C-alpha positions, 0 to 999 in steps of 0.5 A: 175461480176455484183453482187457488182453492185446489192449489191451497188444499194440495198444500195441506197435509192432513186429508180431513182438513184438506177435504174440509178446506176444499169443500168450504172454500169452494162453497164460499167462492161459488157465492161470488159469481152468483152475487155478481150475476144477480147484480148484473141481472135478477137472481135466478133459482137455477144459479143455486145448482152450482152449490149442490155438490159442495153442500152434499159433501159438507158434513155439517147438518146446519149447512145442509138444512139451511141450504135445503130450506133456501133452495125450496124457498127460491123455487117459490120465485116461479109462482108469481110469474106462473100466476100472472103470466108477466113480469110487471110490478109488483112481481119484481118486489115479490121476487125480492121479498121471496129471495130475502125471506128465504135467505133469512129463514135459511140462515135462521134455521142454520143458526138454530140447528147449530145452537141446538147441536151445541146445547145437546153437546154441552148437556152430554158433556155436563152429564158425563162429569 
């Protein structure tokens, strides 16, 4: 799955652009197997373990914050089963709710972080002039 990314990164001459391409393309391509596995069965929190190395090498704060929040939120998926001891309804609905709310909070946190970074950079740029 990631072989085209490694071949594509070898074609890029600039080492910083090569590294960024490798990390972000790998991160995006790793989403595909997680989505496919989640469609086939239900989403399991351990699927996200494959993203950790790529997020760790990402130097973008908004990706790290969003992923950290999402990984914490999906750990909450174990709580309904531990509380009830079964997978009977309404547990599947609760698991879906936890997944989508966690993903929404992660995206919101990442966008908020990016917006704050841009506003701070704009303010620094305007005070320098």
